[in-house]
N, C-alpha and C positions, 0 to 999 in steps of 0.2 A: 499624471493620470495614465499615460500610455504604459509605463513600466508596471503600474499597479494592475492593469488589466492583463498584461503579458504574464505576470507572475500568477495571477488567478487562473488563467487558461492553462498554463504549464502544469500547475498543481492538479487541476481537474483532470487533464488528459493523461497524466502519468501516475496518479495515486493508486489506481486499482489494477493496472496492467503490470506484468512482471518486469518492470524497469524501476530504478530508484527515483522516486519523485524528488527527494531532497537533493540528490546529485544533479538532477536536471535543473532545479531551481538555482543551485549554486553556480552551475555552469552558465546558465542564461544570465544571471546577475553579473558574472565576470565578463561575459561577452558584451553586455550592454552597459557595463560600468555602473550598475545600479546597486541598490541595497535593499534587502528584505527586512523590513522592520517587524516588530512584534505584533502590531495591529494587523498588518498584512497576513502574517502567519496565522493568527487567530481566526480572522475572517474567512480565509480561503479554506481552512480546515473545517470550519462550520459548514460551508457550502458542500464540501465532500460528504460530511456526515449526513446532511439532509438528503442528498442524492441517494446515498446508500439505503437509508431508511425507506425512502420512496420506492426504490427498486425491490427491496426484500418484501415489502408489503404487497406490491403488485404481483410479484412472482409467487408468493405464498397463496394469494387469492386465486391465481390462475391454476397452479399445480397442486396446491394443498399437500405437498410432499413432506412438509415439516410442521409438526405441531409446536405450539409455543414452548412446551416443556423440553422438547428435543433441541430447539433453537437455543434455549437458555443453557442446557447441559453442554452443548457443543461450544458455545461462546465462553462459558466459565472455565471448563476444563481445558479447552484448547488455548486459552489466553493466559492461564495461570503461570505457566513457565516463563513467558516473556515479561509478564508483569513483575515477577520476582527478580528476573535478570535485569529488567529495566530500572527498577528501584536501586539495585546494587550498583549499576553503572551510570546512574543519572547524571552525575557531574561531567563524566566523559562525553556522554551523548549530547547533553545540552550545549556544550562548548564546541561541538564538531561542525563548524561552518566553513570548512575548506575541503577541497578535493585532494586527498592524500594518495600516495602510491598504492596503499591498500585498497582504497575505493576504486581506483582504476583496475587493479588486478581482480578485484571481486566482480566488477562489471563484466570482464572478459570470461572469467572462470564460470560464473553462474550462467552466462550466456551459452557456453559450451554445454553445461548441464541441461539447460532447457532444450537444446538440440537433441541431446541424448535421450531424455525422457519420452520424447515423441515415439521412440522405437520400442518402448517397453510394452509388454502385453497388458490386456485389460481383463480383469476377472469380473464377470457380470454380477457375481454375488456380493461384491464389495460396493455398497451403495451408501450415499449420505443419509438416506432415510433410516438405515439400521446400523449405523456405524457404532462400533464398540468403544468403551471407555479407553481401552489400551491403544486403539488406533488414534483416537482424538489426542491423547497425550503424546503419542509418537509425532503426530503432525505439529502439535504445540511446541515440542522440543525443536523440531526443524524450524519453526517460526523464529526461534531465538537467534538463528543465523542472520536474521534481518538486522540485528544490532551491529553487525559488521558493516562499516561504511561501504556504500555502493551495491549492497546485496539486493534489497527490495523484499518487503514483507510478502507480497504476492508470489514472487519467484520462489522463495523458500517454502511457502505452503504448497504451491503447485508441485514442486519437486517431491516433497514429503508425501503428498497424496498419490502421485503417480508411482512412487516406489511401492506403495501399498496396492498397486494395480487398480486404482479407481479410474473411471473414465474421465475424459477431459471436462465434461459439463459438471459432473459432481465435484471434481477437483476445484473448479471455479467457484461453485456454490460454497464449498468449505472455506476457500480463500476470502470470499466476500463476508461470510458470517464471522470469521475470525478477525477480519479487519475492523468491524464495528467497535468492539470493546477497546481495541488498541488505539484507534484514531480518537475515539471519545475520551479514553484515559489520558492520552498525550495532550489533547486539547484542554481537558479539565485541569490537568496538573500544571501545564504551562500558564494557563489563565490564572489559576489560584496563586501560583508562586510569584508571578510577575505583578499581579494586581494587588494582592494582599500582603505578601511577604516582602518582596523587593520594592513594591510600589513604583514600578518603572513604567506602567502604562495607565492611561485614563481613557476608558471607552466612551466615545461620543458617537451617537448614531448619525452618520453623515451620508450624503448621496454616494460618495466614493466607497464607503464601507459597504453599503447595501449593494452597490453595483458589483463589487468584488465577490460578494457571497453569491449573487445571481450567476455571474460568469463561471465561478467555480462549480456551482450546482449543475449548470447546463453541460459543461465540459466533463465533469465527473460522471454524470448520468450517461452521456454519449459513450464514454470509454467503457463503462460497465456493460452497457448493451452490446457494444462491439465484442468485448471479451467473451461474454456469455453466449451470444448467438453464433459466433464464428470459430470458437475454440474447437468444436467438434470437427468442423470442416478443414481448417487450416492448421490445427494443432498449436503448439507453442514454439516450434522451431524458428519461425520468422522473428519472434521476439528475441530468440537467442542470437540469430544472425545480426539483428539490430544492435544488441548489446556488444557483440564482438566489434562491430564496425564503430560504434560509439567509443568503445575503449581505446581503439587505435587513434581516433580523432583526439581524445583526451591526452594520449601520450604525446602526439605531435604538438598540441596546443600548450601544454604545461611544461614540456621538456624541450 
């Protein structure tokens, strides 16, 4: 039960900030000599999805900056590149349950990139409320970088958005919007493949399963609020510093 809750908390705390949640899960499982089973993976991702839906609903009610049509357009066009790339590389991604040299290198390199983008200028005309199709696709292509082990979906989207001179808060909103179809798609694909094709899991609603969803939901929502509220004040450089520090720890631990 202890490991189950730890994995749920780690997933929630790292899913939406610009660090790799999968890398953290693998590292923590190696540290604690535990194993992340498919039931755990499915349940903790469900908690993250529910937290994201709750946040986007609340935020749109308060700010009314994005109408449903624009949300759908951003979600669909921005996620199209990574869906196509993900289907093509599905077998490689599915079997990637170890921390490779590439993952460690990506952790450090993209950390440096996050430090760098904090110094980029902001164009007040580039807003999420009137983002063009070309810019959505540009950010979507950047999101494909998250398929590289250790990169992080949030980090790739934030870097792409800041290169377009969007401000930090709008960059976070774009990252959150684009995370919804990707997490939902990964969750649905994994569930379908393992439940109906490979028949390797059998879902039973147990207290442990419900608790993992709740813990993942709470931690995910807390991390979303932190990123959204403090990104304008502190920027993304501290996440960059953390990634570089983590990369060095991984080098010493695995080598």
